[in-house]
C-alpha positions as CSV (number, residue, x, y, z in Angstrom):
1,M,28.2,0.8,10.8
2,R,24.6,-0.4,10.4
3,P,21.4,1.0,11.6
4,S,19.8,-0.2,14.5
5,L,15.9,-1.7,13.8
6,R,14.2,0.7,17.4
7,Q,10.9,-0.1,16.7
8,F,9.2,3.0,16.0
9,P,5.0,2.5,18.1
10,N,4.0,1.3,14.9
11,G,5.8,-1.7,13.7
12,C,8.2,0.2,11.6
13,S,12.4,0.1,12.4
14,V,14.1,2.5,11.6
15,R,15.3,1.3,8.8
16,A,12.4,0.2,7.2
17,S,11.2,4.2,8.2
18,E,14.4,5.6,6.2
19,F,13.6,2.9,2.8
20,L,10.2,4.4,2.8
21,S,11.3,8.1,3.5
22,D,13.4,7.4,0.3
23,I,11.1,5.5,-1.6
24,V,8.2,8.6,-1.7
25,R,10.9,10.9,-1.9
26,R,12.3,9.5,-5.4
27,L,8.3,9.2,-6.3
28,E,7.6,12.5,-5.9
29,S,10.3,14.0,-7.2
30,A,10.2,12.3,-11.0
31,E,5.9,13.6,-10.2
32,F,4.9,10.1,-10.3
33,E,0.7,9.7,-9.4
34,Y,1.2,6.9,-6.5
35,A,-0.4,5.8,-3.4
36,L,0.4,3.7,-0.4
37,V,-1.3,1.1,-0.2
38,G,-1.3,-2.0,2.0
39,S,0.4,-2.5,5.5
40,I,2.1,1.0,5.4
41,A,-1.0,2.8,4.5
42,T,-2.9,0.2,6.7
43,M,-1.0,1.7,9.6
44,S,-1.8,4.7,9.2
45,Y,-5.9,4.1,10.0
46,G,-5.8,1.0,12.3
47,E,-3.2,-0.8,14.4
48,P,0.1,-1.4,14.0
49,R,2.2,-4.0,13.2
50,A,5.5,-4.9,11.5
51,T,6.2,-4.5,7.8
52,L,9.8,-4.6,6.0
53,D,8.5,-4.2,2.0
54,V,6.5,-1.1,0.7
55,D,3.1,-1.9,-1.7
56,V,2.8,1.5,-4.0
57,V,-0.4,1.7,-6.7
58,I,0.7,3.4,-9.8
59,A,-0.3,5.1,-12.6
60,M,2.3,4.4,-15.6
61,T,2.4,4.5,-19.4
62,T,5.5,2.5,-21.4
63,S,6.1,5.8,-21.3
64,D,6.9,6.0,-18.6
65,F,9.5,3.3,-17.4
66,E,12.6,4.8,-18.0
67,D,12.2,7.8,-15.3
68,L,12.1,4.4,-13.5
69,Q,14.5,3.5,-13.9
70,E,16.5,6.5,-13.5
71,L,14.5,6.3,-9.9
72,F,16.1,3.0,-9.1
73,P,19.0,2.3,-10.3
74,A,21.5,-0.3,-10.5
75,P,23.1,-1.8,-8.2
76,E,21.9,0.6,-5.5
77,F,18.4,-0.8,-6.7
78,Y,17.3,-4.1,-8.3
79,L,15.0,-3.9,-11.5
80,S,14.0,-6.5,-13.8
81,P,13.8,-4.3,-17.3
82,D,11.1,-6.9,-18.4
83,A,9.1,-7.9,-15.5
84,A,8.4,-4.2,-15.6
85,R,7.8,-3.2,-19.2
86,E,5.3,-6.9,-19.1
87,A,3.4,-5.1,-15.4
88,V,3.2,-1.3,-17.1
89,R,1.7,-3.2,-20.4
90,S,-0.9,-5.9,-18.6
91,K,-1.7,-3.6,-16.2
92,E,-0.5,-6.0,-13.4
93,Q,2.7,-6.5,-10.3
94,F,6.3,-5.3,-10.1
95,N,8.8,-5.3,-7.7
96,V,11.9,-3.6,-7.3
97,I,14.2,-4.5,-4.5
98,H,16.5,-3.0,-2.8
99,P,19.7,-5.9,-2.0
100,G,21.7,-3.8,0.5
101,S,18.6,-3.5,3.0
102,G,16.7,-6.6,1.6
103,M,13.5,-4.4,1.3
104,K,11.3,-4.2,-1.2
105,V,8.7,-1.7,-3.1
106,D,5.9,-4.4,-4.2
107,F,4.2,-1.8,-7.7
108,F,0.7,-2.3,-8.5
109,V,0.3,-1.0,-12.6
110,S,-2.8,0.9,-11.3
111,G,-5.5,-1.0,-13.3
112,D,-8.6,-1.1,-11.7
113,A,-11.2,0.5,-10.8
114,V,-10.0,0.3,-7.8
115,E,-6.8,1.1,-7.9
116,A,-7.8,4.0,-10.1
117,S,-9.7,5.1,-7.5
118,Q,-7.6,4.7,-4.8
119,I,-4.9,7.6,-6.8
120,R,-7.7,9.8,-7.2
121,R,-9.1,10.0,-3.6
122,R,-5.3,9.7,-2.0
123,L,-5.3,11.3,0.8
124,R,-2.3,13.5,2.2
125,R,-1.1,12.1,5.3
126,L,1.1,11.7,8.3
127,I,2.6,7.9,7.8
128,L,5.7,7.0,9.9
129,P,6.9,10.4,12.3
130,G,8.1,13.0,10.3
131,I,7.4,11.4,6.8
132,E,3.9,12.4,5.0
133,G,3.4,10.9,1.8
134,W,0.2,10.3,-0.6
135,C,-2.3,7.0,0.7
136,S,-5.2,5.2,-0.4
137,P,-8.2,6.3,1.7
138,P,-9.8,3.4,3.6
139,E,-12.6,2.6,2.0
140,E,-10.7,1.3,-1.1
141,L,-8.2,-0.6,1.0
142,I,-10.6,-1.9,2.6
143,V,-12.4,-3.4,-0.6
144,K,-8.9,-4.4,-1.5
145,K,-8.4,-6.5,1.4
146,L,-11.8,-8.2,0.8
147,S,-10.8,-9.0,-2.3
148,Y,-7.5,-10.6,-1.1
149,Y,-9.3,-12.4,1.7
150,Q,-11.5,-14.1,-0.8
151,Q,-8.9,-15.7,-3.4
152,G,-7.7,-17.0,-0.3
153,A,-5.3,-14.3,1.8
154,S,-4.5,-14.7,4.8
155,D,-6.5,-13.9,7.6
156,K,-4.9,-11.0,8.5
157,H,-6.7,-8.8,5.7
158,L,-9.8,-9.4,7.9
159,R,-8.4,-8.2,11.2
160,D,-6.6,-5.0,9.1
161,I,-10.3,-4.5,8.2
162,A,-11.4,-4.9,12.0
163,S,-8.9,-2.4,13.2
164,M,-9.9,0.3,10.5
165,I,-12.7,0.4,11.2
166,R,-12.0,0.7,15.1
167,I,-9.8,2.8,15.6
168,S,-11.1,5.5,12.4
169,P,-14.6,4.2,12.6
170,H,-15.4,8.6,11.4
171,E,-12.6,8.4,8.9
172,I,-14.4,6.1,6.9
173,D,-18.0,5.4,4.7
174,V,-19.3,1.5,5.2
175,G,-22.2,2.9,2.5
176,R,-18.9,3.1,0.5
177,V,-17.4,0.5,1.3
178,R,-20.3,-2.1,0.7
179,E,-20.7,-0.1,-2.9
180,M,-17.9,-1.1,-4.1
181,A,-17.4,-4.2,-2.6
182,G,-20.5,-5.9,-4.1
183,E,-22.6,-8.1,-3.0
184,E,-20.2,-11.5,-2.1
185,L,-17.3,-9.4,-0.6
186,G,-20.2,-7.3,1.0
187,A,-21.3,-10.6,2.6
188,I,-17.6,-11.0,4.2
189,L,-17.8,-6.9,5.0
190,D,-20.7,-8.0,7.9
191,G,-18.7,-10.4,9.4
192,V,-15.7,-8.1,9.8
193,L,-18.8,-5.2,11.2
194,E,-20.5,-7.9,13.5
195,A,-16.5,-9.0,15.2
196,A,-15.4,-5.8,15.4
197,E,-19.0,-4.7,17.0
198,D,-18.0,-8.0,19.9
199,D,-14.2,-6.4,20.5
């Protein structure tokens, strides 16, 4: 019998929460250095919204690849060895798919300074009821979302930033965000801050 899709207050279904819990357990059992990012991490600082995917920044080298394959074995999971090896080599992105549920994990191999900081400064947080994990600090999440928006991504990134600032202002060092963001992203941040104050 398939589990129900009852929604938690933070926007994740029961099935999605079980998937997230399993991913966190697997990563921590193998002692991978990781930080949850994307919608899951954003919700821990801001407003709930529905999501089915898990985004993870992970510190990996090619020597870690066999451990990763053991964590996500076929046929329970689909992992393209070629795509994952190339992503590890080039410090980019690959995914692991769970065919039984249609859910997936997007792994971002730590490569730039912000991603390295997301792991170095990660925070242990209650992500969903009964589920703890390592999350990116809010400042790095905001910088990444500013960058995604600048690259032409959805306005949802700006809405996420505004909700984080509105709901968790005491947890966010805006000065640090400005320092990491630089002039161009800082101008976008100013617009988000103004809009958040007007709400």
